[in-house]
C-alpha positions in Angstrom: 7.2 -29.3 -7.2 11.0 -29.5 -7.6 11.0 -32.1 -10.4 9.6 -31.5 -13.9 6.0 -32.8 -14.0 3.8 -32.8 -17.1 1.7 -30.3 -15.3 4.7 -28.0 -15.0 4.9 -27.8 -18.8 1.1 -27.0 -18.8 1.6 -24.2 -16.3 4.6 -22.8 -18.2 2.6 -22.8 -21.5 -0.4 -21.1 -19.8 1.9 -18.5 -18.1 3.7 -17.8 -21.4 0.5 -17.3 -23.3 -1.1 -15.1 -20.6 1.9 -12.8 -20.3 2.2 -12.7 -24.1 -1.3 -11.4 -24.0 -0.3 -8.8 -21.4 2.5 -7.6 -23.7 0.4 -7.5 -26.8 -2.8 -6.3 -25.2 -4.6 -9.4 -26.4 -3.9 -12.5 -28.5 -3.5 -12.4 -32.3 -6.6 -13.4 -34.4 -8.7 -13.7 -31.2 -11.1 -11.0 -29.9 -9.5 -11.1 -26.5 -8.1 -8.2 -24.4 -5.9 -8.5 -21.4 -8.8 -9.4 -19.1 -10.1 -12.1 -21.4 -6.6 -13.6 -21.7 -6.1 -13.6 -17.9 -9.6 -15.2 -17.4 -8.9 -17.9 -19.9 -5.5 -18.6 -18.3 -7.2 -19.1 -14.9 -9.8 -21.4 -16.6 -7.0 -23.4 -18.2 -5.3 -23.9 -14.8 -8.5 -25.3 -13.4 -9.4 -27.2 -16.5 -6.1 -29.0 -16.7 -6.5 -29.8 -12.9 -3.4 -28.0 -11.9 -5.6 -26.6 -9.1 -9.0 -27.4 -8.0 -11.6 -24.6 -8.2 -11.4 -24.3 -4.4 -7.6 -23.9 -4.6 -7.9 -21.4 -7.4 -10.3 -19.3 -5.3 -8.0 -19.4 -2.3 -5.1 -18.1 -4.5 -7.0 -14.9 -5.1 -6.0 -12.2 -2.6 -9.4 -11.3 -1.4 -8.4 -8.2 0.7 -7.0 -6.5 -2.5 -10.1 -7.3 -4.5 -12.4 -6.0 -1.7 -10.4 -2.8 -1.3 -10.4 -2.2 -5.1 -14.1 -2.9 -5.4 -14.9 -0.6 -2.5 -13.1 2.4 -3.9 -14.7 1.8 -7.3 -18.1 2.2 -5.5 -16.9 5.4 -3.8 -15.6 6.8 -7.1 -18.9 5.8 -8.8 -20.7 7.9 -6.2 -18.6 10.9 -7.0 -19.2 10.5 -10.7 -22.9 10.2 -10.3 -22.9 13.2 -8.1 -21.2 15.3 -10.8 -18.2 16.0 -8.6 -15.5 15.5 -11.2 -17.4 17.4 -13.9 -18.0 20.4 -11.5 -14.3 20.5 -10.4 -13.0 20.5 -13.9 -15.3 23.2 -15.1 -14.5 25.3 -12.0 -10.8 25.0 -12.7 -11.3 26.0 -16.4 -13.3 29.1 -15.3 -10.4 30.4 -13.1 -8.9 33.7 -14.4 -5.5 32.2 -15.0 -3.0 32.1 -17.8 -1.9 28.9 -19.5 1.0 28.3 -17.0 -1.2 28.8 -14.0 -4.0 26.7 -15.4 -1.6 23.9 -16.0 -0.3 24.1 -12.4 -3.9 23.9 -11.0 -4.8 20.9 -13.3 -1.7 19.1 -12.2 -2.2 19.8 -8.5 -5.9 18.9 -8.4 -5.7 15.8 -10.6 -2.8 14.5 -8.5 -4.6 15.1 -5.2 -7.8 13.5 -6.4 -5.9 10.5 -7.8 -4.2 9.9 -4.5 -7.6 9.3 -2.9 -10.0 8.2 -5.7 -7.6 6.3 -8.1 -6.0 7.7 -11.2 -8.0 5.7 -13.7 -11.3 7.0 -12.4 -10.1 10.6 -12.2 -8.9 10.5 -15.8 -12.1 8.8 -17.0 -14.2 11.5 -15.4 -12.1 14.6 -16.1 -10.6 14.0 -19.5 -13.7 14.6 -21.7 -14.7 17.7 -19.7 -11.1 19.1 -19.9 -11.0 18.5 -23.6 -14.3 20.3 -24.1 -13.4 23.4 -21.9 -10.0 23.8 -23.6 -11.6 23.8 -27.1 -14.2 26.3 -25.9 -11.4 28.5 -24.6 -9.7 28.0 -28.0 -6.5 26.7 -26.5 -4.6 23.6 -27.5 -6.0 20.8 -25.3 -3.2 18.3 -25.8 -0.7 19.7 -23.3 -3.4 19.9 -20.6 -4.7 16.4 -21.3 -1.2 15.0 -21.1 -0.7 17.0 -17.9 -3.9 15.3 -16.5 -2.7 11.8 -17.4 0.9 12.3 -16.1 -0.2 14.1 -12.9 -2.8 11.4 -12.2 -0.2 8.7 -12.5 2.4 10.5 -10.4 -0.1 11.7 -7.7 -1.6 8.2 -7.4 1.8 6.9 -6.2 1.5 9.0 -3.0 -0.9 6.6 -1.3 -1.7 2.9 -1.0 -5.2 3.5 -2.5 -4.1 5.7 -5.4 -4.0 3.0 -8.0 -4.6 -0.8 -8.3 -1.0 -1.9 -8.1 -0.4 0.2 -4.9 -3.5 -1.4 -3.3 -2.1 -4.8 -4.2 1.4 -4.0 -2.8 -0.1 -2.4 0.4 -2.4 -5.4 1.1 0.1 -8.2 0.3 3.1 -6.7 2.1 0.9 -5.2 4.9 2.5 -1.8 4.6 1.4 0.8 7.1 -0.6 3.5 5.3 0.9 6.5 7.2 4.5 5.2 6.9 4.2 4.7 3.1 2.6 8.1 2.7 5.6 9.9 4.3 8.0 7.8 2.2 6.2 8.6 -1.0 5.3 12.3 -0.6 8.8 13.8 -1.3 9.4 12.1 -4.6 5.8 12.5 -5.7 5.9 16.3 -4.9 9.2 16.7 -6.6 7.9 14.7 -9.6 4.8 17.0 -9.9 7.0 20.1 -9.9 9.2 18.6 -12.6 6.1 17.8 -14.6 4.8 21.3 -14.3 8.1 22.8 -15.3 8.3 20.6 -18.4 4.7 21.3 -19.6 4.4 24.9 -18.5 7.6 26.2 -20.0 6.4 26.0 -23.6 3.2 27.8 -22.5 5.0 30.9 -21.2 4.4 32.7 -24.5 0.8 33.5 -25.6 -0.2 31.2 -28.4 -2.6 31.8 -31.3 -6.2 31.0 -30.4 -7.2 27.6 -31.7 -10.2 27.3 -33.9 -12.1 24.1 -33.3 -13.1 22.1 -36.3 -16.8 21.3 -37.1 -16.2 17.7 -36.1 -14.8 18.7 -32.8 -17.6 21.2 -32.1 -20.1 18.4 -32.8 -18.3 16.0 -30.5 -18.6 18.6 -27.7 -22.4 18.4 -27.6 -22.4 16.3 -24.5 -24.7 16.7 -21.5 -23.0 17.8 -18.4 -23.6 15.8 -15.2 -25.4 18.2 -12.8 -23.7 18.6 -9.4 -25.7 16.9 -6.6 -24.2 18.6 -3.5 -25.7 16.1 -1.0 -24.5 13.0 -2.9 -21.1 14.5 -3.5 -20.8 15.4 0.2 -21.7 11.8 1.2 -18.9 10.5 -1.0 -16.4 13.0 0.2 -17.2 12.3 3.9 -16.8 8.6 3.4 -13.6 8.9 1.5 -12.0 11.4 4.0 -13.2 9.2 6.9 -11.5 6.2 5.4 -8.3 8.1 4.9 -8.4 9.1 8.6 -9.1 5.5 9.6 -6.2 4.3 7.5 -3.9 6.9 9.0 -4.8 6.6 12.7 -6.3 3.1 13.3 -5.4 -0.5 12.8 -8.8 -1.4 11.3 -8.1 -3.6 8.2 -8.3 -1.4 5.1 -10.4 -3.8 3.1 -13.0 -4.1 5.8 -13.2 -0.4 6.5 -13.5 0.4 2.8 -16.2 -2.2 2.3 -18.3 -0.7 5.2 -17.9 2.7 3.6 -19.0 1.4 0.2 -22.0 -0.3 1.9 -23.1 3.0 3.5 -23.0 4.7 0.1 -25.1 2.0 -1.5 -27.9 2.9 1.0 -29.2 5.7 -1.1 -32.6 7.1 -2.0 -31.2 9.0 -5.0 -29.0 6.5 -6.9 -30.2 3.0 -7.7 -27.6 0.4 -6.9 -27.7 -0.7 -10.5 -26.3 2.7 -11.6 -23.5 2.4 -9.1 -22.7 -1.2 -10.1 -22.8 -0.1 -13.8 -19.8 2.1 -13.1 -17.7 -0.6 -11.5 -14.7 -1.7 -13.6 -15.5 -5.4 -13.4 -12.9 -6.2 -16.1 -10.1 -4.9 -13.9 -11.3 -7.1 -11.0 -11.5 -10.1 -13.3 -8.0 -9.3 -14.6 -6.7 -9.3 -11.0 -8.3 -12.6 -10.2 -7.1 -14.3 -13.3 -3.5 -13.2 -12.8 -3.7 -14.3 -9.1 -4.6 -17.8 -10.2 -2.0 -18.1 -13.0 0.8 -16.6 -10.9 0.1 -18.9 -8.0 0.1 -21.9 -10.3 3.6 -20.9 -11.4 4.7 -20.5 -7.7 3.5 -24.1 -7.0 6.0 -25.4 -9.6 8.9 -23.9 -7.6 10.2 -22.2 -10.8 9.7 -18.7 -9.4 11.9 -19.3 -6.4 14.5 -21.1 -8.5 14.6 -18.3 -11.0 15.1 -15.7 -8.2 17.8 -17.8 -6.7 19.5 -18.2 -10.1 19.4 -14.5 -10.8 21.0 -13.9 -7.4 24.0 -16.1 -8.4 24.3 -14.0 -11.6 24.6 -10.8 -9.5 20.9 -9.8 -9.9 19.6 -9.9 -6.4 16.0 -8.7 -6.4 16.2 -8.1 -2.7 18.5 -5.2 -3.4 17.0 -1.8 -4.2 18.8 -1.2 -7.5 18.0 -4.7 -9.0 14.4 -4.4 -7.9 14.2 -0.8 -9.3 15.5 -2.0 -12.8 13.3 -5.1 -12.8 10.2 -3.1 -11.9 10.9 -0.4 -14.6 11.5 -3.0 -17.3 8.6 -5.3 -16.6 6.2 -2.4 -16.1 6.8 -1.2 -19.6 6.8 -4.7 -21.0 3.6 -6.3 -19.5 2.0 -3.2 -17.8 2.4 -2.3 -14.1 -0.2 -4.5 -12.5 1.1 -7.8 -14.0 4.7 -6.6 -13.3 3.9 -6.0 -9.7 2.3 -9.4 -9.4 5.4 -11.1 -10.8 7.8 -9.3 -8.6 5.9 -9.4 -5.2 7.2 -12.9 -4.3 10.7 -11.5 -4.5 10.0 -8.3 -2.6 12.0 -8.3 0.6 13.4 -5.6 2.9 12.1 -2.3 4.2 12.6 -0.6 0.8 10.7 -3.2 -1.3 7.2 -1.9 -1.0 8.0 1.7 -1.7 10.3 0.8 -4.6 7.7 -1.4 -6.3 4.9 1.2 -5.8 6.8 4.3 -6.8 8.7 2.8 -9.8 5.8 0.8 -11.3 3.6 3.9 -11.1 6.1 6.5 -12.4 7.1 4.1 -15.2 3.5 4.2 -16.5 4.1 7.7 -18.0 6.7 6.4 -20.5 4.3 5.2 -23.3 0.6 5.3 -23.9 0.2 1.6 -23.1 2.2 1.9 -19.9 -0.9 3.0 -17.9 -4.6 2.6 -18.2 -4.9 6.3 -17.3 -3.0 7.2 -20.4 -5.2 5.1 -22.6 -8.3 6.6 -21.1 -7.1 10.2 -21.8 -6.1 9.4 -25.3 -9.5 7.7 -26.0 -11.4 10.6 -24.5 -9.4 13.0 -26.7 -10.1 11.0 -29.8 -13.9 11.1 -29.1 -13.6 14.9 -29.1 -11.7 14.9 -32.4 -8.3 15.4 -30.8 -5.6 13.0 -31.9 -2.7 12.1 -29.5 -0.6 9.5 -31.2 2.3 7.6 -29.5 4.9 10.1 -30.8 3.1 13.1 -29.4 2.6 11.3 -26.1 6.3 10.2 -26.0 7.5 13.7 -26.4 6.0 14.4 -23.0 6.0 10.9 -21.5 9.7 10.1 -22.0 11.2 13.2 -20.4 8.6 13.1 -17.6 9.4 9.4 -16.9 13.2 10.0 -17.0 13.0 12.9 -14.6 10.5 11.3 -12.1 12.4 8.0 -12.1 15.7 9.9 -11.5 14.1 11.6 -8.5 12.6 8.3 -7.3 16.0 6.5 -7.6 17.7 9.2 -5.5 15.0 8.9 -2.9 14.9 5.1 -2.8 18.7 5.0 -2.3 18.1 6.9 1.0 15.6 4.4 2.3 
């Protein structure tokens, strides 16, 4: 639609309201979060007959949704099997000093996030980590921040590590192995930089922390017992999928869906338990944004805006411009909506790696920059540990600056 239709005004209004909700985390005076805003935006697009219900359904990128859903099932299997709980407690029991413990937490959470998704890893590990730190009488905040930052950085290593990477990989059809080799160097360097920043203040023994009565009461949570067989099933499926992604051309969404189906065939876990751990809100957020963004594309305004920016010297097909745009939008509207906005302009061999690495690394800047950060802060609060935005920023800002500097130098070589 090159001319200005009344429907164009409707699409613009819906788009503006939806992305205002992405920025604010909801809409003022309404009990709506980002998912609710995205869903209502999609309903408005259909309700105002900008698209038919069939066209709206076709605008949803089904391979991304299926891949995301499948790995949620695999992660649910691991949680129900007590895997994350057992790993966290095993780490905490290691005879290590604070610097060594920080290094192990960073390495393990980054590795797990690269396969099982950063949000799931933080959701499962953060409460246990907070508990074991308080029981060891050490300040849990540096270790919780290390978990959040390492999970974000580690998730950038693969095309299944976080939702935005899944989206980028599926839409741009990026080869799994090629992206892995592109992303590993900046991710590894970023993790080393994170350890250096967090471990240096821990080099001197600190006074033992005395947990408050409220914190001790919050720790009375039942541990999930380790089910070795169910955990082994989940690990076998996950590792088999990684091998399939690396060495075959089998579509990732189909392979992951088959793997999820195999795990649902269980005599131990009822399917309702697994389905209860699926992040349906995230899936709905994706689908709503797909509809709203596609409606904007149909107006032609997206292409016109990209062309106008190019005439102003901001060519999003160039690495530097895409890097800056991804960094800015990721901290304005969060990384998933930012990636959805920028994907239509992503061109060139560097585009996929730039979008994936920058949108993920930028998530460490502020608490609201990543769902993983919010999960860790909420888990800490339930244990009586307050991590406000200032405390997070004292770690998040330098980590983000360092990791993005490393990423910028690496992207410039691509």
